[in-house]
C-alpha positions in Angstrom: -31.8 32.3 -22.2 -31.9 30.7 -18.7 -30.1 27.6 -17.7 -32.4 24.5 -17.7 -32.5 20.9 -16.9 -32.2 20.4 -20.7 -29.0 22.4 -20.7 -27.5 20.3 -17.9 -28.4 17.1 -19.8 -26.9 18.5 -23.0 -23.7 19.4 -21.2 -23.5 15.9 -19.5 -24.1 14.4 -23.0 -21.3 16.5 -24.3 -18.8 15.3 -21.6 -19.7 11.6 -22.5 -19.6 12.4 -26.2 -15.9 13.7 -26.0 -14.8 10.4 -24.5 -16.7 8.3 -27.0 -15.3 10.3 -29.9 -11.8 10.2 -28.5 -12.1 6.3 -28.4 -14.0 5.6 -31.5 -15.0 8.7 -33.4 -13.7 10.4 -36.5 -11.7 13.6 -36.3 -14.4 15.4 -38.2 -16.9 14.5 -35.4 -14.4 15.3 -32.7 -13.6 18.8 -33.9 -17.3 19.7 -33.6 -17.3 19.4 -29.8 -14.9 22.4 -29.4 -15.3 26.1 -29.9 -12.9 27.4 -32.6 -10.8 29.0 -30.0 -10.9 26.2 -27.4 -7.9 25.5 -25.1 -6.9 22.0 -24.0 -4.3 21.6 -21.2 -3.0 18.2 -20.4 -0.2 17.1 -18.1 2.4 14.5 -18.9 1.0 11.0 -18.3 3.9 8.5 -18.1 1.5 5.7 -17.5 0.3 5.9 -21.1 3.4 7.5 -22.6 1.9 11.0 -23.3 3.8 14.2 -22.9 2.4 17.5 -21.4 0.7 19.7 -23.9 -1.3 22.8 -24.3 -3.3 23.1 -27.4 -5.0 26.3 -28.6 -7.9 26.2 -31.2 -10.1 23.3 -32.2 -7.7 22.4 -35.1 -4.6 22.2 -32.8 -6.7 20.0 -30.3 -7.6 17.6 -33.1 -3.9 17.6 -34.2 -3.1 16.4 -30.6 -5.7 13.7 -30.9 -4.3 12.6 -34.3 -0.8 12.4 -32.7 -2.0 10.3 -29.8 -3.8 8.0 -32.2 -0.7 7.7 -34.4 1.3 6.7 -31.2 -1.3 4.1 -30.4 -2.4 5.6 -27.1 -6.1 6.0 -28.2 -8.6 5.8 -30.9 -10.2 2.9 -32.8 -8.3 -0.4 -32.5 -6.2 0.8 -29.5 -8.5 -1.1 -27.0 -8.4 1.9 -24.8 -11.4 3.5 -23.1 -12.1 6.8 -21.3 -14.8 6.5 -18.6 -16.2 9.8 -17.3 -18.2 10.1 -14.1 -19.5 12.3 -11.4 -20.1 15.3 -13.6 -21.2 18.5 -11.8 -22.2 21.6 -13.6 -22.1 25.2 -12.4 -23.9 27.7 -14.7 -22.5 31.2 -14.9 -24.9 33.5 -13.1 -23.9 36.4 -15.4 -24.0 34.4 -18.7 -26.5 31.7 -19.3 -24.6 30.5 -22.3 -21.5 29.5 -20.1 -21.0 26.8 -17.5 -18.1 25.1 -15.7 -18.0 21.4 -15.2 -16.0 19.1 -13.0 -15.8 15.3 -13.8 -13.6 12.5 -12.8 -12.1 10.3 -15.5 -10.6 6.8 -15.7 -8.5 5.5 -18.6 -8.5 1.8 -19.3 -6.4 -0.3 -21.6 -6.6 -3.9 -22.9 -10.3 -3.5 -22.9 -10.9 -6.4 -25.3 -9.0 -9.0 -23.2 -8.3 -8.0 -19.5 -9.3 -4.3 -18.9 -6.9 -2.5 -16.7 -7.1 1.0 -15.2 -3.9 2.8 -16.2 -4.6 6.4 -15.0 -7.3 8.5 -13.6 -7.9 12.2 -12.8 -10.2 15.2 -13.1 -11.6 17.2 -15.9 -12.2 21.0 -15.3 -14.1 22.1 -18.3 -15.5 25.4 -19.3 -18.3 25.0 -21.8 -20.2 27.6 -23.8 -23.1 27.7 -26.2 -21.7 28.1 -29.7 -23.9 28.2 -32.7 -26.8 26.8 -30.6 -24.9 23.9 -29.1 -22.9 23.4 -26.0 -19.2 23.1 -26.8 -15.9 22.8 -24.9 -14.2 26.2 -24.6 -11.5 25.2 -22.2 -10.4 21.9 -20.6 -7.8 21.4 -17.9 -6.8 17.8 -17.2 -5.2 16.8 -13.9 -3.9 13.3 -12.9 -4.7 11.6 -9.6 
């Protein structure tokens, strides 16, 4: 199967969907954007009070999201938003079911009153087609 404009659009939609689900979605929806063996690497972010973590497997990644929500650093009612932009996609020349993306992100709080940028950085994300859909296989988050 060759990489197409449709594949690129699906991957860009996936990048946006992850942000939307992190901010407002259910964990049942969130888990579906990851491959079962996905890896999520995140540095400490003192600006929002989140420690560094490496999560392995979709269930572990969701557990991290649940912890962040419990701490009030994301999710419904937190009035925090992820904004993802400048997504570029490089398809794997040897495997049409794999691609690497780079995107910049911004994280805002107080979005219902006086939105304020609290941190920003870069997502390096490996995606792969799993059960007919593009999903996250590995995400590395950097600050700055």
